N, C-alpha and C positions, 0 to 999 in steps of 0.2 A: 504494499499500498503505499503510496506515494506521501511525502511529508514536505511540508515548505517550512524555511524560515524567514519569517517577517522584521526586516529592522525599520525603525522609525527614528531617526536624529536628526538634531541642529549641530552644525561645523561650528564648532568655537574657532579651530586651528586651521585656516584652510592650506597652510604650506606644508603642515605635516600630514592631514588627511589626501594632499595630492598624491603625496608617498604610496599612500595606502593603496589606491585604487591600482596603479600598474603591479604590485607586488602582492593583492590577493588574486586579481584574476586568472593567472595560471594554476594557482593551487585551487578555485573554485570549478575552473574546465577539467583538472586530472582528477577530482572528486565526482565527476559528471554531473553536477549540477546544471540547472537552466536559469537564466536570470529572465524571470517570467514578467517583471515588471520593476524600473528604476525610472524615480521620478524625483527631481529638485525643485519643481516649480507647483506646490501643492494648489490644486482648486477643490478645496475641502466643499464638501455639500452639509453636514451636517458638523459641528464641532470645529476643532482647530488639532491638525493633526502639525507637527514636526516639519523642520523643512527638507528634507531628504526622506523618502520610501524605498524599498528595494524589497523584492519578492523570490525566495530562492527556492525553485524545486529539485528534491531528491528523490532517488525510485524508493527509498523507506527511512523510518525513524532513524536507524542502525546508521544508515550512510549520511544524514544530516549530520548525527553527533560524531561521527566517524570522521568528517570534514574539519568541523569546529574544534573536535579534541586533536587533531593532528599535529605532527609538530611543525609541518611547513604552514600550517595556518595559525597556530599560536607564534610561530615568529615574526609575524606580522598584524595581529589582531590588534595589540597595544596601539598601532599609528593610529585604529579607528578608535578605538576605546580611549584615548587621551586625547582624541583631537576632535570629539564630539560630546555631546551630550543627549542619550535618548536610551532608548529599548530594543532588545532582540527577543521575539520569542518562537519555538519551535511551534508546528502548527500540522495536527496530523490529516489526513485526507478525510475529507466531511462523506460519510457512508449516510444514506438514508436508509434510517430505521425500518421505514414500511416497503424496502426492498425484500 
């Protein structure tokens, strides 16, 4: 079953964050993730989101956790966590209980 990681954050240190993206992209690809959505210009319909929203799709929860906890990602994740303020959430694929 697919699993998603959703990130929503405000960039506090643009210079540091700009190092994160090129460092993280190969690791995302290596772990077979798809970037389903990435937006830095929110058009909120209800409430107020943070500046950036990213949705990553993985084939399973194990794959998502494997990516996040991998030595390769842990080597670069601080570029994001120390340059932004926000959150990341693991979200399992929705299964309709009526199916």
